[in-house]
C-alpha positions as CSV (number, residue, x, y, z in Angstrom):
1,M,-36.4,21.8,-6.3
2,S,-34.0,18.9,-5.7
3,T,-30.5,19.1,-4.2
4,K,-27.7,17.1,-5.9
5,F,-24.9,15.6,-3.8
6,I,-21.9,13.7,-5.3
7,L,-19.5,11.5,-3.2
8,N,-16.8,9.1,-4.3
9,E,-17.0,5.4,-4.3
10,T,-14.6,4.0,-1.6
11,S,-12.4,5.6,1.1
12,Y,-10.0,4.1,3.7
13,F,-8.8,6.0,6.8
14,G,-6.2,5.5,9.4
15,K,-2.5,4.7,10.1
16,G,-1.1,2.4,7.4
17,A,-4.3,2.6,5.2
18,R,-2.0,2.5,2.2
19,E,-1.7,-1.2,2.6
20,E,-5.2,-1.4,1.1
21,L,-3.9,-0.1,-2.3
22,P,-2.8,-3.4,-3.9
23,Q,-6.1,-5.2,-3.2
24,E,-8.1,-2.3,-4.7
25,I,-5.8,-2.3,-7.8
26,K,-6.1,-6.1,-8.3
27,K,-9.8,-6.6,-7.6
28,R,-10.6,-3.9,-10.2
29,G,-8.4,-5.6,-12.8
30,F,-5.8,-2.9,-13.2
31,S,-2.3,-3.9,-14.3
32,K,-0.4,-0.8,-15.5
33,I,-0.1,2.1,-13.1
34,L,0.9,5.7,-13.7
35,L,2.1,7.0,-10.3
36,V,1.7,10.8,-10.2
37,T,3.6,12.4,-7.3
38,D,5.9,15.3,-6.4
39,K,9.7,15.3,-6.7
40,A,10.0,16.7,-3.1
41,L,7.9,13.8,-1.7
42,I,10.2,11.3,-3.4
43,E,13.3,13.1,-2.0
44,V,12.0,13.0,1.6
45,G,10.9,9.3,1.3
46,V,7.1,9.8,1.5
47,T,6.3,8.5,-2.0
48,Q,8.5,5.5,-1.3
49,K,6.1,4.3,1.4
50,V,3.5,3.8,-1.3
51,M,6.0,2.5,-3.8
52,Q,7.1,-0.1,-1.2
53,V,3.5,-1.4,-0.9
54,L,3.3,-1.7,-4.7
55,D,6.7,-3.4,-4.9
56,D,5.8,-5.9,-2.2
57,A,2.6,-6.8,-4.2
58,E,4.7,-7.0,-7.4
59,I,2.7,-4.3,-9.1
60,K,4.6,-2.4,-11.7
61,Y,4.3,1.4,-12.2
62,T,5.6,4.3,-14.1
63,I,6.4,7.5,-12.2
64,F,5.4,11.0,-13.3
65,S,6.7,13.7,-11.0
66,D,7.3,16.7,-13.3
67,L,4.9,19.1,-11.7
68,K,4.9,22.4,-9.8
69,A,3.4,23.4,-6.4
70,N,0.7,25.3,-8.4
71,P,0.4,22.8,-11.3
72,T,0.3,24.1,-14.8
73,I,-1.4,23.2,-18.1
74,K,2.1,22.0,-19.3
75,N,2.4,19.7,-16.3
76,V,-0.9,18.1,-17.2
77,L,-0.1,17.7,-20.9
78,D,3.3,16.3,-20.1
79,G,1.6,13.8,-17.8
80,V,-0.8,12.7,-20.5
81,K,2.2,11.9,-22.8
82,V,3.8,9.8,-20.1
83,C,0.4,8.1,-19.4
84,K,0.0,7.2,-23.0
85,R,3.6,5.8,-23.3
86,A,3.1,3.7,-20.2
87,K,-0.3,2.4,-21.6
88,A,-1.6,2.8,-18.0
89,D,-5.1,1.7,-17.1
90,V,-5.2,3.5,-13.7
91,I,-3.6,6.5,-12.1
92,V,-2.4,6.5,-8.5
93,A,-1.8,10.0,-7.2
94,V,0.4,10.5,-4.1
95,G,0.7,14.0,-2.8
96,G,-1.2,17.1,-1.9
97,G,-3.5,19.1,-4.2
98,S,-0.7,19.6,-6.7
99,A,-0.3,15.9,-7.5
100,I,-3.9,15.0,-7.2
101,D,-5.1,17.9,-9.3
102,T,-2.5,17.1,-12.0
103,A,-3.7,13.5,-11.9
104,K,-7.3,14.6,-12.3
105,G,-6.4,16.7,-15.4
106,I,-4.5,13.8,-16.9
107,S,-7.5,11.5,-16.1
108,I,-10.0,13.8,-17.9
109,L,-7.9,14.4,-21.0
110,M,-7.1,10.7,-21.3
111,T,-10.8,9.9,-21.8
112,N,-11.9,13.1,-23.4
113,P,-9.1,13.5,-26.0
114,N,-10.9,16.1,-28.1
115,R,-11.1,18.6,-25.3
116,D,-8.7,21.5,-24.7
117,L,-7.8,21.8,-21.0
118,V,-8.3,25.6,-21.2
119,S,-11.9,25.0,-22.2
120,L,-12.6,23.1,-19.0
121,N,-12.3,26.1,-16.7
122,G,-15.4,26.5,-14.6
123,A,-18.3,24.0,-14.8
124,S,-17.0,21.4,-17.2
125,N,-19.2,19.5,-19.6
126,T,-17.0,16.5,-20.4
127,I,-18.8,13.5,-21.8
128,N,-16.7,10.6,-20.5
129,K,-15.8,9.7,-17.0
130,G,-12.1,10.2,-16.4
131,M,-9.5,7.5,-16.4
132,P,-9.7,5.6,-13.0
133,L,-7.9,7.5,-10.3
134,I,-6.9,6.4,-6.8
135,A,-5.7,9.2,-4.5
136,L,-3.5,9.1,-1.5
137,P,-3.2,12.6,0.0
138,T,-0.1,13.5,1.9
139,T,-1.5,16.9,3.2
140,A,-4.5,17.5,5.4
141,G,-6.0,20.4,3.5
142,T,-7.1,20.3,-0.1
143,A,-9.5,17.3,0.1
144,A,-8.8,16.8,-3.7
145,E,-9.2,13.0,-3.1
146,V,-13.0,13.5,-2.5
147,T,-14.0,16.5,-4.6
148,I,-15.1,17.1,-8.1
149,N,-12.7,20.0,-8.5
150,Y,-9.2,20.5,-9.7
151,V,-7.2,23.7,-10.1
152,I,-4.6,24.2,-12.8
153,T,-2.6,27.4,-13.5
154,D,-2.8,28.9,-17.0
155,E,0.7,30.6,-16.9
156,E,0.1,32.5,-20.1
157,K,-3.0,34.3,-18.7
158,Q,-1.7,34.2,-15.1
159,I,-5.0,32.7,-13.8
160,K,-5.9,29.6,-11.9
161,M,-8.5,27.6,-13.7
162,V,-11.0,26.0,-11.3
163,C,-12.3,23.0,-13.2
164,V,-15.6,21.6,-11.7
165,D,-16.3,18.2,-13.2
166,P,-18.1,15.1,-11.6
167,N,-16.1,13.0,-14.1
168,D,-12.8,13.6,-12.3
169,I,-13.7,12.3,-8.8
170,P,-11.3,9.5,-7.7
171,I,-12.8,6.1,-7.4
172,V,-10.8,5.3,-4.3
173,A,-9.4,7.7,-1.6
174,I,-6.8,6.4,0.9
175,I,-6.3,8.8,3.8
176,D,-3.2,7.4,5.6
177,S,-2.1,9.5,8.6
178,E,1.5,8.2,8.3
179,L,1.8,9.9,4.9
180,M,0.5,13.1,6.4
181,G,2.7,12.9,9.5
182,S,5.9,13.8,7.5
183,M,4.7,17.3,6.5
184,P,6.9,20.1,7.6
185,K,5.3,22.4,10.1
186,S,4.7,25.3,7.7
187,L,3.0,23.0,5.2
188,A,0.8,21.4,7.9
189,A,-0.2,24.8,9.0
190,Y,-1.0,26.1,5.5
191,T,-3.0,23.0,4.5
192,G,-4.9,23.0,7.8
193,M,-6.0,26.6,7.3
194,D,-6.9,25.7,3.7
195,A,-9.3,23.0,5.2
196,L,-10.7,25.5,7.6
197,T,-11.3,28.0,4.7
198,H,-13.1,25.2,2.8
199,A,-15.3,24.4,5.8
200,I,-16.2,28.0,6.7
201,E,-16.8,29.2,3.1
202,G,-18.9,26.1,2.5
203,Y,-20.9,26.7,5.6
204,I,-21.9,30.2,4.6
205,T,-22.0,29.8,0.8
206,K,-25.3,30.6,-1.0
207,A,-25.9,27.0,-1.9
208,H,-25.4,25.4,1.6
209,N,-27.9,22.8,2.6
210,V,-28.6,20.4,5.4
211,M,-26.1,17.8,4.1
212,S,-23.3,20.2,3.5
213,D,-23.9,22.0,6.9
214,M,-23.4,18.7,8.7
215,F,-20.1,18.1,7.0
216,H,-18.8,21.6,7.3
217,M,-19.7,22.1,11.0
218,Q,-18.0,18.9,12.0
219,A,-14.9,19.8,10.0
220,I,-14.7,23.2,11.7
221,K,-15.0,21.7,15.2
222,L,-12.2,19.2,14.4
223,I,-9.9,21.8,12.9
224,F,-10.2,24.2,15.9
225,E,-9.6,21.3,18.3
226,Y,-6.8,19.4,16.5
227,L,-4.8,21.7,14.1
228,P,-2.5,23.2,16.8
229,L,-1.7,19.7,18.2
230,A,-1.1,18.3,14.7
231,V,1.2,21.2,13.7
232,N,3.1,22.0,16.8
233,N,3.2,18.7,18.6
234,K,3.1,16.2,15.6
235,D,0.5,14.4,17.7
236,E,-0.4,11.2,15.8
237,H,-4.1,11.2,16.9
238,A,-4.4,14.9,16.0
239,I,-2.9,14.3,12.5
240,E,-5.4,11.5,11.9
241,M,-8.3,13.7,13.0
242,M,-7.0,16.5,10.6
243,G,-7.1,13.8,7.9
244,Y,-10.8,13.3,8.6
245,A,-11.5,17.0,9.0
246,Q,-10.1,18.0,5.6
247,Y,-11.9,15.1,3.9
248,I,-15.2,15.9,5.6
249,A,-14.9,19.5,4.5
250,G,-14.2,18.4,1.0
251,M,-17.4,16.3,0.9
252,G,-19.3,19.5,1.6
253,F,-17.7,22.2,-0.5
254,S,-17.4,19.9,-3.5
255,N,-21.2,20.0,-3.7
256,V,-22.0,23.6,-2.7
257,G,-19.0,25.7,-3.7
258,L,-16.8,28.2,-2.0
259,G,-16.5,32.0,-1.9
260,I,-14.2,35.0,-2.4
261,V,-11.4,33.9,-0.1
262,H,-10.7,31.4,-2.8
263,S,-11.4,34.0,-5.6
264,M,-8.6,36.1,-4.1
265,A,-6.3,33.3,-3.1
266,H,-6.3,31.9,-6.6
267,Q,-4.9,35.1,-8.0
268,L,-2.0,35.2,-5.5
269,G,-1.2,31.7,-6.4
270,A,-1.4,32.3,-10.2
271,V,0.6,35.6,-10.2
272,Y,3.1,35.1,-7.4
273,D,3.1,31.3,-7.0
274,T,1.9,31.7,-3.4
275,P,1.1,28.4,-1.6
276,H,-2.6,28.0,-1.7
277,G,-3.1,27.3,2.0
278,M,-0.9,30.3,2.9
279,A,-3.0,32.6,0.7
280,N,-6.2,31.4,2.2
281,A,-4.9,31.8,5.8
282,I,-3.8,35.4,5.0
283,L,-7.1,36.4,3.5
284,L,-9.7,34.5,5.6
285,P,-10.0,37.0,8.5
286,T,-10.3,40.0,6.2
287,V,-12.9,38.4,4.0
288,M,-14.9,37.0,6.9
289,R,-15.1,40.5,8.4
290,F,-16.6,41.6,5.0
291,N,-18.9,38.6,4.8
292,G,-20.0,39.1,8.4
293,E,-22.4,41.8,7.4
294,I,-24.5,39.1,5.7
295,A,-23.4,35.8,7.4
296,W,-23.1,36.9,11.1
297,E,-25.9,34.6,12.3
298,R,-24.0,31.6,10.7
299,F,-20.9,32.8,12.5
300,R,-22.8,32.7,15.8
301,E,-23.7,29.0,15.1
302,I,-20.1,28.2,14.5
303,L,-18.8,30.1,17.6
304,I,-21.3,28.2,19.9
305,Q,-20.1,24.9,18.4
306,I,-16.4,25.7,19.0
307,G,-16.9,26.5,22.7
308,R,-18.0,30.2,22.7
309,T,-21.5,29.5,24.2
310,D,-21.7,33.2,25.2
311,A,-22.1,34.0,21.5
312,A,-25.8,33.2,21.9
313,N,-26.1,36.6,23.6
314,L,-23.7,38.7,21.6
315,N,-24.8,41.4,19.1
316,K,-23.9,41.4,15.4
317,Q,-20.7,43.4,15.7
318,D,-19.4,41.4,18.6
319,I,-20.1,38.2,16.8
320,I,-18.1,39.3,13.8
321,N,-15.2,40.6,15.9
322,T,-15.1,37.4,18.0
323,F,-15.3,35.1,14.9
324,V,-12.5,37.0,13.1
325,W,-10.4,37.0,16.3
326,K,-10.8,33.2,16.7
327,I,-9.6,32.6,13.1
328,S,-6.7,34.9,13.5
329,E,-5.6,33.4,16.8
330,L,-5.8,29.9,15.3
331,S,-3.6,31.0,12.4
332,K,-1.1,32.6,14.7
333,S,-1.0,29.5,16.9
334,V,0.4,27.5,14.0
335,G,2.9,30.1,13.0
336,I,1.1,31.9,10.2
337,T,1.6,35.6,10.5
338,Q,2.2,36.7,6.9
339,T,0.2,39.4,5.1
340,V,-0.5,39.8,1.4
341,K,2.6,42.0,1.1
342,D,4.7,39.0,2.1
343,T,3.6,37.1,-1.1
344,G,5.4,39.7,-3.3
345,C,2.2,41.6,-4.0
346,K,2.7,45.4,-4.7
347,E,0.1,48.1,-4.4
348,E,0.2,48.7,-8.1
349,D,-0.8,45.0,-8.7
350,I,-4.0,45.2,-6.7
351,E,-6.3,46.4,-9.5
352,M,-5.1,43.6,-11.8
353,L,-5.7,41.0,-9.0
354,A,-9.2,42.4,-8.4
355,E,-10.1,42.2,-12.1
356,K,-9.0,38.5,-12.1
357,A,-10.9,37.8,-8.9
358,M,-14.1,39.2,-10.5
359,E,-13.9,36.4,-13.1
360,D,-13.0,33.5,-10.6
361,P,-15.6,30.6,-10.6
362,C,-15.8,30.7,-6.8
363,K,-17.1,34.3,-6.7
364,P,-20.8,33.5,-7.4
365,G,-21.1,31.3,-4.3
366,N,-20.1,34.1,-1.8
367,P,-23.0,35.1,0.5
368,R,-22.3,38.8,-0.1
369,E,-22.1,40.4,-3.5
370,V,-18.7,42.0,-4.2
371,S,-17.6,44.6,-6.7
372,K,-14.2,45.2,-8.3
373,E,-13.8,48.2,-6.0
374,E,-14.6,46.1,-2.9
375,F,-12.0,43.4,-4.0
376,I,-9.4,46.2,-4.3
377,E,-10.2,47.4,-0.8
378,L,-10.1,43.8,0.6
379,F,-6.6,43.2,-1.0
380,K,-5.5,46.5,0.5
381,Q,-6.8,45.6,4.0
382,A,-5.0,42.2,3.8
383,M,-1.7,44.0,2.9
């Protein structure tokens, strides 16, 4: 049986990497750009750093910034209208997962006009490759610039659609640490823990393989080493390393899937508009204690690589306890101390959240099978 692995075409890394954008646009023959970004990034001057590069190269663009932190179907459809009016031939996305996921949705609908976005939830079967997309992430977490996934909220059903489609992967990713360096501390912490969740879930998922293990283990090591420095000290080197770490994790999980941390986090985001990274950070220790019954040997491998060489001699329960403690301590070190209760979740909502989690596309990849009753218990523990 073969193993399939999908990666994007071209990526640039490092301080000032955004300067490569004009040459990529020109050599590919693009002339009309739809710039998808976030209003908040425009307000704080981050998007302007990319706009200046385009202006200096005399490349014209139309801005679309009408999107939410957890982007919705309406956001994507509005973006398609703007894209058509602009007669754009390439999309440039500047932002975190919100902007890049919205851009991916626009990209797919532009070239697959007969498809309804709602129908693309899960493993999509679109025919045409999406409209060319160049992604410049401003957060070190989602890795949307290198994955085949995008997440869009269906506000009517109060669910997050996880669209998995090789046709949406950006043709170019530009990971510029200067764009990431302006993140406020809380966002840097949330997105960093999002990247850690990607790496850990990808390392223990049912579909993991030699290639994905290589990416995920390296990402885990980098995040444990550099996240506190990137968040608390705004250390330039640490921020650059976090850019690599989240990207590397994305290369892995995009190909092997995730698990029930994401199944649960998606529901908190859809129902309470909880920031995705925050939801993952809150849930990760609880779910890893649950998954430890199956994945504890994988936990041992991780612990040894992040400096706990004594894990080679620890028993199963000590391995689980130590691993969960390491995750919790990392989260606390960057200021994340919230619980599920802090998202607005109430006890009477938990059964509804569990029912939604049972249908989430990330659930099948979890190493341990989970029932609705177990989801209920996990949400309660995380309260």
